[in-house]
N, C-alpha and C positions, 0 to 999 in steps of 0.2 A: 591774705597776708601769711607769710611763712610763720610757723610755730604759734599760730593763733587759732582759737576755736571760739565760735559764738554759740552760746547756750541761752535760749530764752531772752535774746536781746542784750546779753552781757558778754563781754569778751574775756577770754582767759589766755594766758601765755602757757604754752605747753613745752615741757622739756623732758628728756629722757634721763633717768638716774641709773647709771650702770651698776652702782653699788647695790641697789635693791632690785634691779632689773624691772623697773616700773616706770611708766609715764607719770609725770606730775603736772597738774594743771593748777594755775593760780589766777583767780579773777583779778582784773585790774580796774581801776576807776571806782573802787568801792570805799565807803566810809568804814573800813575795817578789813579784816582778812578772811578769805575763804579759799581753801585749797582742796585738792582731791587727787587720788592716786588710782591707777589701774594698770593691768598688764597689756591690754589691747585697746584700740581706739573706741570700739563700741561700748565697752565697759567704762571707758574714760568719760564718754558722753553721759552715760547713766549716773555715774558717781558725781559728775559735775552738776547735773540737774538736781540731784539730792542735796549736795553741798550748798548750792545756790538757794534752794527752797528753805533750808534750815537758816541760812544767813538772812534772807529776806523776812522770814517769820520773826526772827530775833529782833530785827530792826523795827518791825511793826509793833512788837511788844514794848519796845523802849521809846517809840516815837521818833526814830531816827530815819532820815532819808537814806536808802541803801546806796545810791549813787553819789559820788563825790562831785561837788560843784567846781567848775573851772571858770576862771575869769576871762580867758581868751588873751591874756597878756603874760609874757614871760621875757626875761632878759637873757640874752646870749652874748657871751664875750668871745671874740674871735681875734686872731692876730691881725695887726694893722694891714699887712699886705693882703690877707684874705678879704678883709673888709673892702679894700680898694677894688679887688677883683670882682667881688659881688656887686658893688655899686656900678662898676663898668658893665657887667652882664645885664643888670637891671635896666640901665640906661639904653643899652643896645636893643633890648626887647621893648623899649618904650613904656616901661613900668616903673612905679615907685619901688624903692628898696623893699618896703614892707610887702607890697603885692607880689614882687618877684619871689621873696622868701616864702610867702604863703603858698604860692603856686608850686614851688620846688618841694616843699614839705608835703603838700597834698599829693603830688605825683609819687613821692617816695613811699608814703604809707598806703597808697591805693594801687601800687604797681603789682 
């Protein structure tokens, strides 16, 4: 996935900050915040591993699960005409609306 880096099983979004001429990584899906900075990719991986280790250790000390829990449910509001188009596409594929959306989202994030 573009602009993502995986470190020790945790994902981080990577962006370049031109003001400080550094890459910034921010772990996602955590019960808190953990970010890291570096000028090159190899250093970014090292800094990310260090930042993650500090975060996980702090969670252990406080008895907090480092990863955020997700229910698998969320609401999405779309315009009525898009809803109709999605329902038609799902029906044409022989799928429920829910399954069609799950498949499309899965393809999008794993492309």
